[in-house]
C-alpha positions in Angstrom: 92.1 90.5 39.9 95.6 89.7 38.6 96.4 86.1 39.7 98.0 84.5 36.7 98.1 81.0 38.1 95.2 79.5 36.1 95.9 76.0 35.0 92.5 74.3 35.3 91.8 72.3 32.1 88.2 73.3 32.4 88.9 76.9 31.3 87.2 79.4 29.0 89.3 82.1 27.6 87.4 85.4 27.0 88.9 87.8 24.4 88.0 91.5 24.4 88.2 92.1 20.7 87.0 94.3 17.8 89.8 96.7 18.6 90.5 96.2 15.8 88.5 93.3 14.2 91.3 91.9 12.0 93.8 91.7 14.8 91.2 90.1 17.1 90.6 87.4 14.6 94.4 86.9 14.2 94.7 86.4 18.0 92.1 83.7 17.8 93.9 82.1 14.9 97.2 82.2 16.6 95.9 80.6 19.8 94.3 77.9 17.8 97.3 77.2 15.5 99.8 77.2 18.3 97.8 74.9 20.6 98.9 71.2 20.5 95.7 69.2 19.7 94.8 66.1 17.8 91.1 66.8 17.5 88.6 69.6 18.1 87.9 68.7 21.7 91.6 69.2 22.6 91.6 72.8 21.6 91.0 75.7 24.0 87.4 76.9 24.6 87.3 80.5 23.6 84.6 83.2 23.5 85.5 86.3 21.4 83.6 89.6 21.8 84.4 91.6 18.7 83.1 95.1 19.7 84.1 96.9 16.5 82.1 100.0 17.5 84.3 100.6 20.5 85.4 104.3 20.3 88.9 104.9 19.1 91.3 104.5 22.0 94.1 106.7 20.7 91.7 109.6 20.0 90.4 109.5 23.5 93.8 109.3 25.1 95.1 112.3 23.1 91.9 114.2 24.0 90.9 114.4 20.3 87.6 112.8 21.3 85.4 112.8 24.4 84.0 109.3 23.6 85.4 107.2 26.5 85.9 103.5 25.4 86.2 102.2 28.9 82.5 101.9 29.5 82.1 99.4 26.6 85.4 97.6 27.5 84.4 97.1 31.1 80.9 96.1 30.2 82.1 93.5 27.7 84.6 92.1 30.2 81.8 91.6 32.7 79.6 90.0 30.0 82.4 87.6 29.1 82.8 86.6 32.8 79.0 86.2 33.1 79.1 83.8 30.1 81.7 81.8 32.0 85.1 83.1 31.0 87.8 82.1 33.6 90.4 84.5 32.3 90.6 87.4 29.8 92.9 88.8 27.1 92.5 92.2 25.5 93.3 92.2 21.8 94.6 95.8 21.7 97.7 97.4 23.1 96.3 100.9 23.3 93.2 99.6 25.2 95.5 98.7 28.1 95.4 102.3 29.0 92.2 101.2 30.6 93.6 98.0 32.0 93.2 98.8 35.7 89.5 99.7 35.3 88.9 96.4 33.5 90.9 94.3 35.9 89.2 95.8 38.9 85.8 95.3 37.4 86.0 91.5 37.1 86.9 88.6 39.5 89.0 86.6 37.0 92.6 87.1 35.9 93.2 89.6 33.0 96.4 89.3 31.1 98.4 92.4 30.7 100.1 92.5 27.3 102.7 95.0 28.3 103.8 93.1 31.4 103.9 89.8 29.5 105.9 91.3 26.6 108.4 93.2 28.6 108.9 90.2 30.9 109.6 88.2 27.8 112.2 90.8 26.7 114.0 90.5 30.1 114.2 86.7 29.7 115.8 87.2 26.3 118.6 89.2 27.9 117.6 92.4 26.1 118.7 95.7 27.8 117.3 98.2 25.2 114.1 97.9 23.2 112.3 100.1 20.7 108.6 100.6 20.7 106.4 100.7 17.5 102.9 101.6 18.6 100.1 104.1 18.2 100.5 107.7 19.5 98.0 106.8 22.2 100.1 103.9 23.5 103.2 106.1 23.4 101.5 109.0 25.0 100.1 106.8 27.8 103.6 105.5 28.5 102.3 102.0 29.2 105.3 100.4 27.6 107.8 102.9 28.9 106.6 102.6 32.5 106.7 98.8 32.3 110.2 98.9 30.9 111.2 101.1 33.8 109.7 98.6 36.2 111.8 95.8 34.7 115.0 98.0 34.3 115.1 98.1 30.5 115.8 101.1 28.4 112.9 102.0 26.1 113.3 104.1 23.0 110.4 105.6 21.0 110.4 107.0 17.5 110.9 110.6 16.8 107.9 112.7 15.5 108.5 112.0 11.8 108.9 108.2 12.3 106.0 108.1 14.7 103.8 109.6 12.0 105.0 106.9 9.6 103.9 104.2 12.1 100.5 105.9 12.5 100.0 106.0 8.7 100.7 102.3 8.5 98.3 101.5 11.3 95.4 103.8 10.3 95.8 104.4 6.6 97.0 100.9 5.6 96.1 98.1 8.0 92.9 99.5 9.5 91.8 100.6 6.0 92.5 97.3 4.3 95.2 98.8 2.1 98.7 97.5 1.3 101.5 98.6 3.7 104.4 100.7 2.4 107.2 98.6 3.8 109.8 101.2 2.8 108.1 103.5 5.3 107.9 100.8 7.9 111.6 100.0 7.7 112.5 103.7 7.9 110.7 103.8 11.3 112.2 100.5 12.4 115.7 101.3 11.3 115.6 104.6 13.1 115.3 102.7 16.3 117.8 100.0 15.4 120.4 102.7 14.7 119.8 104.0 18.2 121.0 100.7 19.7 117.7 98.8 20.1 118.3 95.1 20.4 114.7 94.2 19.7 111.7 96.1 18.5 108.4 95.5 20.2 105.4 95.6 17.8 103.1 97.3 20.4 100.1 97.6 18.2 98.0 94.6 17.0 97.7 96.1 13.5 101.5 95.8 13.3 101.1 92.2 14.3 99.3 91.8 10.9 102.2 93.4 9.2 104.6 90.9 10.8 102.4 88.0 9.7 101.9 89.1 6.1 105.5 90.3 5.6 107.0 87.3 7.5 109.2 89.6 9.6 111.8 87.8 11.8 112.0 87.6 15.6 113.9 90.9 15.8 110.4 92.3 15.7 108.8 91.0 18.9 105.1 90.9 18.4 103.2 91.6 21.6 100.2 89.8 20.3 102.2 86.7 19.9 103.3 86.9 23.5 99.7 87.4 24.5 98.6 84.3 22.6 101.5 82.3 24.1 100.5 83.3 27.7 96.7 82.8 27.0 97.5 79.2 25.9 99.5 78.6 29.0 96.8 80.0 31.2 94.3 77.7 29.5 96.3 74.6 30.6 98.2 73.9 27.4 101.9 74.2 26.3 102.3 76.5 23.3 104.1 75.3 20.2 105.7 77.0 17.2 106.6 80.5 18.4 109.8 82.1 17.4 110.2 84.9 19.9 112.1 82.7 22.3 115.2 82.9 20.1 117.9 85.0 21.8 119.8 86.1 18.8 117.5 87.2 15.9 
């Protein structure tokens, strides 16, 4: 089901998380900090399923592993709905490779982070974007196909810079180690030099990099867009996001 018209104040947002755990907690934090509320009761009701044991999405997509994450993802989506979730968000870009299976398995709206992010890009008047994401996300073409749908040029890093991005995601953020920002900016600048007007941070581990390094709105964080839309679907008007600025 993909009806995004939820506005009933008696809503319960379900988050499919644990993929990875830190970014799932950050999504919860963002939703809470960007929701206008004067007391606990005015905040959004949220249930977070942090299934850290979900098999690696990129490894499966690249056929480096035969452990299919979709069974756990679909099962947890159903559990969230059974608990009472009225709409769902998936706290992982790469997991959206399995979006159709998850969406078809439940009878509540499931936000699509690619659709919401690329639609946001179009509203900003951007005609060419760069994608920083896992090899799995790039290989699955989930962002490229969505950009094609909206008529936006989409540029991905070359092999050397894609490896830089993977090292940052897996060897730094997921491992709890400091990020080499010199390497990050080499990858980012390679896309800026090719005419990208914005860079989409299409991995929730990169969302953590933006948060910790206080990167500006040139880096459009898909997780921020997801939080924004999740708040709206929960009947609230988001506050304090910077990605609506047209000229970063």
